[in-house]
C-alpha positions as semicolon CSV with decimal commas, in nm:
position;residue;x (nm);y (nm);z (nm)
1;M;-0,429;1,649;0,843
2;A;-0,138;1,594;0,604
3;K;-0,030;1,843;0,338
4;C;0,098;1,760;-0,008
5;A;0,478;1,781;-0,020
6;I;0,468;1,910;-0,380
7;C;0,188;2,169;-0,402
8;E;0,123;2,228;-0,027
9;K;-0,247;2,142;-0,069
10;G;-0,420;2,079;0,264
11;A;-0,762;2,108;0,424
12;H;-1,001;2,391;0,331
13;F;-1,252;2,543;0,569
14;G;-1,586;2,711;0,510
15;N;-1,952;2,700;0,600
16;N;-2,229;2,446;0,549
17;V;-2,534;2,649;0,449
18;S;-2,871;2,483;0,502
19;H;-3,191;2,553;0,311
20;S;-3,291;2,806;0,579
21;H;-2,941;2,965;0,550
22;R;-2,825;2,855;0,895
23;R;-2,448;2,817;0,889
24;S;-2,227;2,555;1,050
25;N;-1,857;2,482;1,010
26;K;-1,739;2,252;0,732
27;M;-1,399;2,110;0,639
28;W;-1,302;1,980;0,295
29;K;-1,014;1,733;0,313
30;S;-0,782;1,701;0,017
31;N;-0,705;1,357;-0,126
32;V;-0,352;1,309;0,012
33;K;-0,179;0,969;0,004
34;S;0,141;0,840;0,163
35;V;0,359;0,720;-0,126
36;R;0,716;0,607;-0,183
37;V;0,869;0,854;-0,429
38;K;1,194;0,832;-0,626
39;T;1,434;1,102;-0,506
40;G;1,751;1,001;-0,686
41;A;1,874;0,729;-0,918
42;T;1,861;0,460;-0,651
43;S;1,702;0,618;-0,345
44;A;1,336;0,645;-0,250
45;K;1,160;0,845;0,019
46;K;0,814;0,819;0,172
47;M;0,611;1,142;0,154
48;Y;0,256;1,270;0,138
49;V;0,142;1,354;-0,217
50;C;-0,204;1,455;-0,339
51;T;-0,363;1,252;-0,616
52;S;-0,366;1,544;-0,861
53;C;0,015;1,564;-0,838
54;L;0,039;1,187;-0,887
55;R;-0,180;1,196;-1,198
56;S;-0,005;1,497;-1,351
57;G;0,333;1,326;-1,326
58;A;0,487;1,579;-1,086
59;V;0,640;1,287;-0,892
60;E;0,748;0,938;-0,992
61;R;0,657;0,643;-0,774
62;A;0,932;0,411;-0,657
């Protein structure tokens, strides 16, 4: 699973708890996309960025 290059957000782990309180493993995957990002005035680089960083304007798309 990919991690966000900006905020390091990745997968979270926990338990699924049923009505009878039986527990099984669960994984929440973060919404991480592969995007081309502006790194300099003319250069661009492909990296994994989560959608919350994209919406907040932490990175600028190429």
